[in-house]
C-alpha positions as CSV (number, residue, x, y, z in Angstrom):
1,X,18.4,-3.3,-18.1
2,X,21.8,-4.6,-17.0
3,X,23.0,-7.5,-14.8
4,X,24.7,-6.5,-11.5
5,X,25.7,-10.0,-10.6
6,X,24.6,-13.6,-11.3
7,X,21.0,-13.1,-10.1
8,X,20.4,-9.4,-9.6
9,X,19.2,-7.2,-12.4
10,X,18.9,-3.4,-12.3
11,X,16.0,-2.0,-14.2
12,X,15.4,1.7,-15.0
13,X,11.8,2.6,-15.7
14,X,10.4,6.0,-16.8
15,X,8.1,7.6,-14.3
16,X,5.1,7.7,-16.6
17,X,4.9,4.0,-17.1
18,X,1.9,2.2,-15.7
19,X,2.9,0.4,-12.5
20,X,0.9,-2.8,-13.0
21,X,2.0,-3.1,-16.6
22,X,5.6,-2.8,-15.3
23,X,4.9,-5.6,-12.7
24,X,3.4,-7.8,-15.4
25,X,6.4,-7.3,-17.6
26,X,8.9,-8.2,-14.8
27,X,6.8,-11.4,-14.1
28,X,7.0,-12.3,-17.8
29,X,10.7,-11.8,-17.8
30,X,11.1,-13.9,-14.7
31,X,12.3,-11.2,-12.4
32,X,11.3,-11.3,-8.8
33,X,10.8,-8.6,-6.2
34,X,7.6,-6.7,-6.9
35,X,5.2,-9.6,-8.0
36,X,3.2,-9.2,-4.8
37,X,2.5,-5.6,-5.6
38,X,0.4,-6.5,-8.7
39,X,-2.8,-4.7,-9.3
40,X,-1.8,-1.4,-7.5
41,X,-3.1,1.5,-9.7
42,X,-0.9,4.4,-10.6
43,X,2.4,5.1,-12.3
44,X,6.0,4.0,-11.6
45,X,6.9,7.6,-10.7
46,X,4.2,7.7,-8.0
47,X,5.3,4.4,-6.4
48,X,8.1,5.8,-4.2
49,X,6.1,8.7,-2.9
50,X,4.3,6.6,-0.2
51,X,6.5,3.5,-0.5
52,X,3.7,1.4,-1.9
53,X,3.4,-2.1,-0.6
54,X,1.2,-5.2,-0.4
55,X,1.2,-8.8,0.7
56,X,4.6,-8.7,2.3
57,X,6.5,-6.6,-0.2
58,X,7.3,-2.9,-0.2
59,X,8.9,-0.6,-2.8
60,X,11.8,0.1,-0.5
61,X,12.8,-3.6,-0.7
62,X,13.9,-3.1,-4.4
63,X,14.3,0.6,-5.3
64,X,17.8,1.7,-5.7
65,X,17.6,5.4,-6.8
66,X,15.5,7.8,-8.8
67,X,15.9,11.1,-10.7
68,X,14.1,14.0,-9.1
69,X,13.5,17.5,-10.3
70,X,13.3,19.8,-7.2
71,X,10.7,22.6,-7.7
72,X,12.3,24.8,-5.1
73,X,15.9,24.7,-6.3
74,X,15.2,23.7,-10.0
75,X,17.9,21.2,-9.6
76,X,17.9,17.8,-11.2
77,X,19.4,15.2,-8.8
78,X,19.7,11.5,-8.5
79,X,18.4,10.5,-5.1
80,X,19.6,7.2,-3.6
81,X,17.2,5.0,-1.6
82,X,18.7,6.2,1.7
83,X,17.9,9.8,0.7
84,X,14.2,9.0,0.4
85,X,13.9,8.2,4.1
86,X,11.4,5.4,3.4
87,X,9.0,4.5,6.1
88,X,5.7,2.6,6.4
89,X,3.7,4.2,3.5
90,X,5.9,7.2,3.7
91,X,8.9,9.0,2.2
92,X,10.6,12.4,2.3
93,X,8.7,13.2,-0.9
94,X,5.3,12.5,0.7
95,X,6.2,14.6,3.7
96,X,6.4,17.7,1.5
97,X,9.4,17.9,-0.8
98,X,7.8,19.4,-3.9
99,X,9.1,18.1,-7.3
100,X,8.7,15.5,-10.0
101,X,10.2,12.1,-10.4
102,X,11.4,11.3,-13.9
103,X,12.7,7.7,-13.6
104,X,13.1,5.0,-11.0
105,X,15.7,2.3,-10.8
106,X,15.0,-1.1,-9.2
107,X,17.1,-4.1,-8.3
108,X,15.2,-7.3,-9.1
109,X,16.3,-10.9,-9.0
110,X,16.4,-13.7,-11.5
111,X,15.5,-16.7,-9.4
112,X,14.7,-19.0,-12.3
113,X,11.1,-17.9,-12.6
114,X,10.4,-18.3,-8.9
115,X,9.1,-15.6,-6.5
116,X,10.9,-14.3,-3.5
117,X,9.9,-16.2,-0.3
118,X,6.3,-15.6,0.5
119,X,5.6,-13.4,3.5
120,X,1.8,-13.2,3.1
121,X,-0.4,-15.7,4.9
122,X,-3.2,-14.8,2.4
123,X,-1.1,-15.7,-0.7
124,X,0.3,-18.8,1.0
125,X,-3.2,-20.0,1.9
126,X,-4.6,-19.3,-1.5
127,X,-1.8,-21.2,-3.2
128,X,-1.8,-24.0,-0.6
129,X,1.9,-23.6,0.4
130,X,3.8,-22.8,3.5
131,X,5.0,-19.3,4.5
132,X,8.4,-18.7,3.1
133,X,7.9,-20.9,0.1
134,X,9.0,-19.8,-3.4
135,X,6.5,-20.4,-6.2
136,X,6.1,-19.4,-9.8
137,X,6.0,-15.6,-10.3
138,X,2.8,-15.9,-12.4
139,X,1.1,-17.9,-9.6
140,X,1.9,-15.1,-7.1
141,X,0.6,-12.4,-9.5
142,X,-2.6,-14.3,-10.3
143,X,-3.2,-14.9,-6.6
144,X,-2.7,-11.3,-5.7
145,X,-5.0,-10.1,-8.4
146,X,-7.7,-12.5,-7.3
147,X,-7.3,-11.5,-3.6
148,X,-7.4,-7.8,-4.5
149,X,-10.5,-8.2,-6.7
150,X,-12.3,-9.8,-3.9
151,X,-11.7,-6.7,-1.9
152,X,-12.6,-4.3,-4.7
153,X,-9.0,-3.3,-4.9
154,X,-8.6,-3.8,-8.7
155,X,-10.0,-1.1,-10.9
156,X,-13.1,-2.5,-12.6
157,X,-15.8,-0.5,-14.4
158,X,-18.3,-3.2,-13.3
159,X,-17.4,-3.0,-9.6
160,X,-18.6,0.1,-7.8
161,X,-16.4,-0.9,-4.8
162,X,-13.3,-0.3,-6.9
163,X,-14.1,3.5,-7.1
164,X,-11.8,4.4,-4.3
165,X,-8.2,5.5,-3.6
166,X,-7.5,2.1,-2.0
167,X,-6.9,1.7,1.7
168,X,-7.9,5.1,3.2
169,X,-6.0,4.5,6.5
170,X,-2.6,3.1,7.4
171,X,-2.4,0.2,9.8
172,X,-1.5,1.9,13.1
173,X,1.8,1.1,14.8
174,X,1.3,1.2,18.6
175,X,3.2,0.3,21.7
176,X,3.2,-3.3,22.9
177,X,1.2,-2.1,26.0
178,X,-1.6,-0.6,23.8
179,X,-1.6,-3.8,21.6
180,X,-1.9,-6.0,24.7
181,X,-5.0,-4.1,25.9
182,X,-6.9,-5.1,22.8
183,X,-9.1,-8.2,22.6
184,X,-7.2,-11.4,22.0
185,X,-8.7,-11.8,18.5
186,X,-7.3,-8.5,17.3
187,X,-4.7,-9.2,14.6
188,X,-1.2,-8.1,15.5
189,X,1.7,-8.0,13.2
190,X,5.4,-7.4,13.3
191,X,6.1,-3.6,13.1
192,X,8.4,-2.2,10.4
193,X,10.2,-0.5,13.2
194,X,11.6,-3.9,14.1
195,X,12.4,-2.6,17.6
196,X,10.5,-5.2,19.6
197,X,8.6,-2.4,21.3
198,X,5.9,-1.7,18.8
199,X,3.2,-3.7,17.1
200,X,1.3,-3.1,13.8
201,X,-2.5,-3.5,14.1
202,X,-5.2,-4.1,11.5
203,X,-7.0,-0.8,10.7
204,X,-9.8,-2.9,9.1
205,X,-10.3,-4.9,12.2
206,X,-10.4,-1.7,14.4
207,X,-13.0,-0.2,12.0
208,X,-15.3,-3.2,12.0
209,X,-15.0,-3.7,15.7
210,X,-15.8,-0.1,16.4
211,X,-19.3,-0.9,15.1
212,X,-18.9,0.3,11.5
213,X,-20.0,-2.3,9.0
214,X,-19.0,-2.8,5.4
215,X,-21.3,-0.7,3.2
216,X,-21.9,1.9,6.0
217,X,-22.6,5.5,5.0
218,X,-23.7,8.7,6.8
219,X,-27.3,9.7,6.2
220,X,-27.7,11.5,2.8
221,X,-24.1,10.9,1.9
222,X,-22.8,9.4,-1.4
223,X,-19.6,8.3,0.2
224,X,-19.6,4.9,1.8
225,X,-17.4,2.2,3.3
226,X,-16.8,-0.4,0.7
227,X,-19.1,-3.4,0.9
228,X,-16.0,-5.7,0.3
229,X,-13.3,-4.1,2.4
230,X,-13.8,-1.9,5.4
231,X,-10.5,0.0,4.9
232,X,-11.7,1.6,1.6
233,X,-14.0,4.6,1.3
234,X,-15.8,4.5,-2.1
235,X,-17.6,7.1,-4.1
236,X,-21.0,5.6,-4.9
237,X,-21.7,8.3,-7.5
238,X,-21.3,12.1,-7.2
239,X,-19.8,12.1,-3.7
240,X,-18.0,15.4,-2.8
241,X,-14.6,15.6,-1.2
242,X,-16.3,17.0,1.9
243,X,-18.5,13.8,2.1
244,X,-15.4,11.6,1.9
245,X,-13.7,13.6,4.7
246,X,-16.8,13.6,6.8
247,X,-17.0,9.8,6.6
248,X,-13.3,9.5,7.3
249,X,-13.5,11.6,10.4
250,X,-16.5,9.7,11.6
251,X,-14.5,6.5,11.3
252,X,-11.5,8.1,13.1
253,X,-13.8,9.3,15.9
254,X,-15.5,5.9,16.4
255,X,-12.2,4.0,16.5
256,X,-10.6,6.5,18.9
257,X,-13.6,6.4,21.2
258,X,-13.7,2.6,21.2
259,X,-10.0,1.7,21.3
260,X,-8.1,5.0,22.0
261,X,-6.2,4.6,18.8
262,X,-6.0,7.3,16.1
263,X,-6.2,6.2,12.4
264,X,-4.0,8.2,10.0
265,X,-5.2,8.8,6.4
266,X,-2.9,7.1,3.8
267,X,-3.6,9.4,0.8
268,X,-2.3,12.9,0.6
269,X,-5.2,15.3,1.0
270,X,-5.0,18.4,-1.3
271,X,-6.8,21.6,-0.3
272,X,-8.2,20.3,3.0
273,X,-7.2,18.1,5.9
274,X,-8.7,15.3,7.9
275,X,-7.7,14.5,11.5
276,X,-4.0,13.4,11.2
277,X,-3.4,13.1,15.0
């Protein structure tokens, strides 16, 4: 760890470290930048692959560079953030560059124990503050963990809804014309494209309003929509990969038929494919 200027601190973390343990450590040290990504399962090395993000923060906001061993060339290279071509839950690594990440470097901020400005209405409402407010880092972390637990998005052996890979679909980014054709109560968010021409929608809203309720499962299947969060597909016990994909494709078909919008799977699928169009 080394200071870059008065408030910015560069932290290099080995790829095998647990992501949430790393977040907890930065909160304890009073370093802001990744506090809203508390509770995400996985390792630090996996975090850049799909540019993880939650509650108004994304990995690309803080990552500087990483060391990458390229399987094809057998070269060890340091890739800068610009080399990773980060997008919404996407990177050049996720798109098929085979290799292994050995360490990741982040630029965090010492804001006197305060968070970065809040960009999540859910956290702001939970903490009783305005959007853009800065609050204690520990308060943000605790709020996020509470919100995630309510959705079954924190690993818990006592919660069957936590047996999932998290959000199964990305929130679709569509043209303004497509967004305006949806009902007025459909949530619409600013797109990461920041071009004024596209809008990000809520995949969860689309799923629920296509007629698929929380807890839904196909007849005889052990894969189900989470009873807490319609964006998660859970294994209720012994579900096969085929059953997971069958349910995912059913959801995609229902949403496409109802709204003309295609949902794209967020996880990488190994050995088989769902509809990605």
